[in-house]
C-alpha positions as CSV (number, residue, x, y, z in Angstrom):
1,M,11.7,-50.9,-46.5
2,Q,12.4,-47.5,-45.0
3,T,9.9,-47.2,-42.0
4,N,11.6,-44.3,-40.2
5,E,10.7,-46.1,-36.8
6,V,11.0,-44.0,-33.8
7,K,9.9,-44.6,-30.4
8,G,10.9,-42.4,-27.0
9,I,10.1,-40.5,-24.0
10,L,9.5,-36.5,-24.1
11,N,9.9,-34.7,-20.9
12,A,7.4,-32.2,-21.4
13,T,5.8,-29.9,-19.0
14,G,4.0,-31.6,-16.5
15,A,4.4,-35.2,-17.8
16,N,7.0,-37.5,-19.2
17,I,5.3,-38.6,-22.7
18,Y,6.0,-41.6,-24.5
19,F,5.3,-41.8,-28.2
20,H,5.8,-44.0,-31.0
21,S,6.4,-42.3,-34.9
22,K,6.4,-44.4,-38.1
23,G,6.4,-44.3,-41.8
24,T,6.7,-41.5,-44.2
25,G,4.4,-38.9,-46.0
26,E,1.7,-36.4,-44.6
27,N,1.7,-36.5,-40.5
28,L,-1.3,-38.3,-38.6
29,L,-1.7,-37.6,-34.8
30,L,-3.5,-40.4,-32.8
31,L,-4.9,-39.9,-29.3
32,H,-6.5,-42.6,-27.7
33,A,-10.0,-42.6,-25.5
34,G,-9.9,-42.0,-21.8
35,I,-10.4,-45.9,-21.0
36,A,-7.6,-46.8,-23.3
37,D,-3.7,-45.9,-23.9
38,S,-2.1,-45.7,-27.6
39,R,-2.4,-49.6,-27.9
40,M,-6.1,-49.0,-29.1
41,W,-4.9,-47.9,-32.0
42,D,-2.3,-50.8,-32.9
43,K,-4.0,-52.1,-36.1
44,E,-4.5,-48.2,-37.2
45,F,-1.3,-47.5,-36.3
46,H,0.8,-50.1,-38.3
47,L,-1.6,-50.0,-41.5
48,L,-1.7,-46.5,-41.6
49,S,2.2,-45.9,-41.4
50,E,2.3,-47.4,-44.6
51,K,0.9,-44.3,-46.6
52,Y,1.7,-41.4,-43.7
53,R,4.2,-40.3,-41.0
54,V,2.1,-41.5,-38.0
55,V,2.7,-40.4,-34.1
56,R,0.8,-42.0,-31.5
57,L,1.3,-41.0,-27.5
58,D,0.2,-42.1,-24.4
59,L,-1.9,-39.3,-22.6
60,P,0.0,-38.6,-19.1
61,G,-1.5,-40.7,-16.4
62,Y,-1.9,-43.7,-19.2
63,G,0.1,-46.2,-20.8
64,S,3.8,-45.2,-20.4
65,S,3.5,-41.8,-19.7
66,D,3.3,-40.0,-16.1
67,F,2.7,-36.7,-14.8
68,T,5.6,-35.0,-13.2
69,G,3.8,-33.1,-10.7
70,V,3.6,-29.5,-12.8
71,N,0.1,-28.2,-13.8
72,Y,-0.3,-29.5,-17.9
73,S,-2.1,-28.8,-20.7
74,Y,-3.1,-31.2,-23.2
75,S,-2.6,-28.9,-26.0
76,N,1.0,-27.7,-25.0
77,I,1.8,-31.1,-24.6
78,I,0.6,-31.9,-28.2
79,N,2.7,-28.6,-29.4
80,E,5.6,-29.8,-27.7
81,L,5.6,-33.2,-29.1
82,L,4.9,-31.6,-32.9
83,T,8.1,-29.2,-31.9
84,H,9.9,-32.3,-30.8
85,L,9.2,-34.1,-34.3
86,D,9.5,-31.4,-36.6
87,I,5.8,-31.4,-37.2
88,N,4.0,-28.1,-38.6
89,H,0.9,-29.7,-39.8
90,T,-0.9,-32.8,-39.1
91,H,-4.2,-34.5,-39.6
92,I,-5.7,-36.2,-36.2
93,L,-7.5,-39.4,-35.6
94,A,-9.0,-39.4,-31.9
95,A,-11.6,-40.8,-30.0
96,S,-13.6,-40.0,-27.2
97,F,-11.8,-38.2,-24.5
98,G,-8.8,-37.8,-27.1
99,G,-11.7,-36.4,-29.2
100,K,-12.1,-33.7,-27.2
101,I,-8.5,-32.9,-26.6
102,A,-8.4,-32.7,-30.6
103,I,-11.3,-30.4,-31.0
104,D,-9.6,-28.1,-28.2
105,F,-6.2,-28.7,-29.7
106,Y,-7.5,-27.8,-33.4
107,L,-9.1,-24.4,-31.8
108,E,-6.2,-23.2,-30.0
109,N,-4.1,-24.1,-33.2
110,P,-6.4,-24.1,-36.4
111,E,-3.1,-23.6,-38.6
112,K,-1.8,-27.0,-37.7
113,C,-4.5,-29.0,-38.2
114,L,-5.0,-30.5,-41.6
115,S,-8.4,-32.9,-40.9
116,L,-10.2,-34.4,-38.0
117,A,-11.2,-38.1,-37.9
118,L,-13.2,-38.2,-34.5
119,L,-14.6,-41.5,-33.2
120,S,-17.7,-41.0,-30.4
121,P,-15.8,-37.7,-29.5
122,A,-16.2,-35.9,-26.3
123,L,-17.0,-32.1,-26.3
124,S,-15.4,-29.6,-23.8
125,G,-18.7,-28.1,-21.7
126,W,-21.1,-30.7,-22.6
127,E,-23.4,-31.2,-19.9
128,D,-23.5,-34.8,-18.8
129,S,-26.7,-37.0,-18.6
130,S,-28.0,-38.4,-15.8
131,Y,-26.4,-41.9,-16.9
132,L,-23.1,-40.4,-17.5
133,Q,-23.4,-38.9,-14.0
134,E,-24.6,-41.9,-12.4
135,Y,-21.6,-44.0,-13.9
136,E,-19.0,-41.4,-13.0
137,E,-20.3,-41.6,-9.5
138,G,-19.9,-45.5,-9.4
139,E,-17.0,-45.4,-11.2
140,E,-15.7,-42.8,-7.9
141,K,-17.0,-45.2,-5.7
142,L,-15.2,-48.4,-7.0
143,L,-12.1,-46.3,-6.7
144,Q,-12.2,-45.3,-3.3
145,E,-13.0,-48.8,-2.3
146,G,-9.7,-49.8,-4.1
147,K,-11.4,-52.1,-6.4
148,I,-9.1,-51.8,-9.5
149,E,-9.9,-54.9,-11.4
150,E,-13.8,-54.4,-10.4
151,T,-13.7,-50.7,-11.9
152,A,-11.7,-52.1,-15.0
153,Q,-14.6,-54.5,-15.7
154,F,-17.3,-52.0,-14.9
155,N,-15.7,-49.7,-17.2
156,Y,-15.7,-52.2,-19.8
157,E,-19.2,-53.1,-19.5
158,T,-20.5,-49.7,-19.5
159,W,-18.4,-48.7,-22.5
160,I,-18.1,-51.9,-24.5
161,L,-20.5,-54.8,-23.7
162,R,-23.8,-52.0,-23.4
163,N,-26.2,-54.6,-22.2
164,R,-25.1,-57.0,-25.1
165,D,-24.6,-61.0,-25.2
166,P,-21.1,-61.1,-23.9
167,E,-20.4,-63.8,-26.5
168,L,-20.6,-60.9,-29.2
169,I,-17.5,-59.4,-28.0
170,N,-14.1,-60.6,-29.3
171,S,-12.0,-61.9,-26.0
172,D,-9.2,-60.1,-27.4
173,V,-11.1,-56.9,-27.1
174,K,-12.3,-57.2,-23.4
175,Q,-8.7,-58.2,-22.7
176,L,-7.5,-55.3,-24.1
177,V,-9.2,-52.9,-22.5
178,I,-9.2,-54.4,-19.2
179,D,-5.3,-54.2,-19.6
180,M,-5.4,-50.6,-20.5
181,Q,-7.5,-49.8,-17.7
182,I,-5.8,-51.6,-15.0
183,K,-2.5,-50.4,-16.3
184,S,-3.6,-46.5,-15.8
185,L,-5.6,-47.5,-13.0
186,T,-2.5,-48.9,-11.3
187,K,-0.1,-46.0,-11.7
188,P,1.4,-44.2,-8.9
189,E,0.1,-40.6,-7.7
190,P,2.8,-38.3,-8.9
191,D,5.2,-36.7,-6.0
192,H,3.5,-33.3,-6.1
193,P,-0.4,-32.7,-7.0
194,C,-0.9,-30.9,-10.7
195,E,-3.9,-29.8,-12.3
196,E,-4.9,-29.7,-16.1
197,I,-4.9,-25.7,-17.2
198,E,-8.6,-25.8,-18.5
199,T,-9.6,-25.1,-22.0
200,E,-12.6,-22.7,-22.6
201,D,-16.4,-24.6,-23.1
202,N,-15.6,-25.0,-26.4
203,I,-19.0,-26.5,-27.0
204,L,-19.6,-22.6,-28.3
205,Q,-17.0,-22.7,-30.6
206,I,-17.2,-26.0,-32.4
207,K,-18.5,-23.8,-35.4
208,D,-15.1,-22.3,-36.0
209,I,-13.9,-25.4,-37.0
210,R,-13.0,-25.0,-40.6
211,V,-11.2,-28.3,-41.8
212,P,-12.8,-31.5,-42.8
213,V,-14.6,-33.7,-40.2
214,L,-15.1,-37.2,-40.0
215,I,-17.4,-38.4,-37.2
216,I,-18.0,-42.2,-36.5
217,N,-19.9,-43.6,-33.6
218,G,-20.9,-47.4,-32.9
219,K,-24.6,-48.0,-33.0
220,Y,-24.5,-49.1,-29.4
221,D,-22.6,-46.1,-28.0
222,V,-23.6,-44.2,-24.9
223,Q,-26.7,-42.0,-25.9
224,D,-24.4,-38.8,-24.7
225,F,-22.2,-39.5,-27.6
226,H,-24.6,-40.2,-30.4
227,D,-25.8,-36.5,-29.3
228,I,-22.6,-34.8,-29.4
229,S,-22.0,-36.2,-32.7
230,E,-25.3,-35.0,-33.7
231,L,-25.1,-31.4,-32.5
232,M,-21.6,-31.4,-34.3
233,S,-23.1,-32.7,-37.4
234,K,-25.4,-29.7,-37.5
235,E,-22.8,-27.0,-36.4
236,L,-19.9,-28.0,-38.5
237,P,-19.3,-26.3,-42.4
238,S,-17.7,-29.3,-43.4
239,V,-18.6,-32.9,-41.8
240,K,-19.5,-36.4,-42.5
241,R,-21.1,-38.5,-40.1
242,I,-21.4,-42.4,-40.2
243,T,-22.9,-44.9,-37.4
244,I,-21.0,-48.4,-37.4
245,P,-23.7,-51.3,-36.8
246,D,-22.7,-54.2,-34.2
247,A,-20.2,-51.7,-32.1
248,A,-20.1,-49.6,-29.3
249,H,-18.0,-46.6,-27.8
250,L,-14.6,-48.0,-29.2
251,A,-16.2,-49.4,-32.7
252,N,-12.6,-49.4,-33.8
253,L,-11.6,-52.3,-31.8
254,E,-15.0,-54.0,-32.8
255,S,-15.1,-53.3,-36.4
256,P,-11.6,-52.8,-38.0
257,E,-11.7,-53.6,-41.2
258,L,-14.9,-51.1,-41.5
259,F,-13.5,-48.4,-39.5
260,F,-10.1,-48.7,-41.4
261,K,-11.9,-48.5,-44.7
262,M,-13.6,-45.4,-43.8
263,I,-11.0,-43.3,-42.3
264,S,-8.5,-44.1,-44.9
265,E,-11.2,-43.2,-47.6
266,F,-11.5,-39.8,-45.5
267,F,-7.9,-39.0,-45.2
268,F,-7.1,-39.9,-48.8
269,D,-9.9,-37.3,-49.7
270,N,-8.3,-34.9,-47.5
271,S,-4.4,-35.7,-48.6
272,K,-2.3,-32.8,-50.4
273,N,-1.4,-35.7,-52.4
274,S,-4.5,-37.3,-53.6
């Protein structure tokens, strides 16, 4: 069967970006979470490519993508990748920090987005709870002490384990999350300092999202992300919100079959060919 599979490195403005494209049909872009890389979408990437042209990438500083010491914009990097792959319109599946990037990208490029499926999305302009602020301070302290493996474990416990019995979490999920963390945390600093070209506080603009939106959270997700999803479900004109039981921040890793069923139905319902 023809898969039209392509892997490569795009020399984008501010970063060398690893990307992987597979399949034919309507385009579907995958954006990973901030505690992960494109490997978090392994199952979804291959299954969705049976019906769509799916593109996943490692954001700069994650996986096989690196900063190049020039100021960068996530939206510009996505635009450069889409142009490189001759993509004019795409559905987007994004998680957590990747969800924030997807929302920002839509608000800057609404004509390019067909629909948004967002797993535990972050949101530009959201004021973090005291819990998240303490988490960030704890992570920073560990990093300053050079404790890479401890930082990865801390992030796993904060975002995935969530005070549950460790036996409830598949060991493969833990290993993948730890591996993705360590790969990012051990990347060398770029030769020249670079900064993100920040977007607006798009929390004020989300009501302008006009495409269909699916929002998914795990029941045990960090409360901030339930609150963000609740806010978005009230503000957006076309939105469906679902909570997956027995899962936390990255529900696709803990409940892959249920998660895939939900996103498959969503993208099918919003496909031009459905």
